[in-house]
C-alpha positions in Angstrom: 16.1 155.4 -222.2 13.2 157.7 -221.7 10.2 157.0 -219.4 7.9 155.9 -222.2 10.2 153.1 -223.3 10.7 152.0 -219.7 6.9 151.7 -219.3 6.5 149.9 -222.6 9.2 147.4 -221.5 7.5 146.9 -218.1 4.1 146.3 -219.7 5.6 143.8 -222.2 7.4 141.9 -219.4 4.1 141.8 -217.4 2.2 140.5 -220.3 4.8 137.8 -220.9 4.5 136.8 -217.3 0.7 136.6 -217.5 0.9 134.4 -220.6 3.3 132.0 -218.9 1.6 131.8 -215.5 -2.2 132.0 -216.3 -3.9 128.7 -216.8 -4.4 128.8 -220.6 -3.2 125.4 -221.8 -5.3 122.2 -221.7 -3.9 119.6 -219.3 -4.5 116.9 -221.9 -4.1 117.8 -225.6 -7.2 117.6 -227.6 -5.4 115.6 -230.3 -4.1 113.0 -227.9 -5.1 109.5 -229.1 -7.2 107.4 -226.7 -9.0 104.1 -226.8 -12.7 104.1 -226.5 -15.0 101.2 -225.8 -18.3 101.9 -227.7 -20.2 99.3 -225.7 -19.3 100.7 -222.3 -19.0 104.3 -223.6 -15.7 104.7 -221.7 -12.3 106.2 -222.5 -9.0 104.5 -221.7 -5.5 105.9 -221.9 -3.3 103.5 -224.1 -0.9 103.1 -221.2 -3.7 101.8 -219.0 -5.2 99.5 -221.6 -3.7 96.2 -220.3 -5.4 96.6 -216.9 -8.7 97.8 -218.3 -11.7 95.6 -218.5 -13.1 96.2 -222.0 -15.4 94.6 -224.5 -14.4 93.9 -228.1 -16.1 97.0 -229.6 -12.9 99.2 -229.4 -11.7 102.2 -231.4 -8.9 104.7 -231.3 -10.0 108.4 -231.5 -8.7 111.8 -230.4 -9.4 112.9 -226.8 -11.5 115.8 -228.0 -13.7 113.6 -230.1 -14.1 111.0 -227.3 -15.2 113.7 -224.7 -17.0 116.1 -227.0 -18.6 114.3 -229.9 -19.1 110.9 -228.3 -19.6 112.2 -224.8 -17.8 109.2 -223.2 -16.4 109.2 -219.7 -12.9 108.4 -218.5 -13.1 104.9 -217.1 -10.5 103.9 -214.5 -8.2 105.6 -212.0 -5.1 105.1 -214.2 -6.8 106.8 -217.2 -8.1 109.6 -215.0 -4.6 110.3 -213.8 -3.1 110.4 -217.3 -6.0 112.2 -219.0 -6.6 115.1 -216.7 -9.2 117.7 -217.8 -9.0 121.4 -217.1 -6.4 124.1 -217.7 -2.8 124.6 -216.5 -0.3 127.3 -217.0 2.0 127.3 -220.0 5.1 127.2 -217.7 4.0 124.2 -215.8 3.1 122.4 -219.1 6.6 123.1 -220.4 8.3 121.7 -217.2 5.9 118.7 -216.9 6.8 117.2 -220.3 
């Protein structure tokens, strides 16, 4: 191999490492389904619904719609733990699921 191909290979490996380790992926998928209480304007994770105190005006929407369009807040500690906001690296996303 000549020097040019070695440098190209090194640059490609470096780029692949950056893609895997930079925080690029959302912690919670924007298409994840959540339960919203329109009266309280709160978001609940479906796994936390049994312990949540809600009214009867409930709906199921995507996480992105609940936080973006409706501008509701995550209600309880259980839901906050399961519906984390922010970014994480692709490699940690792969191993956490």
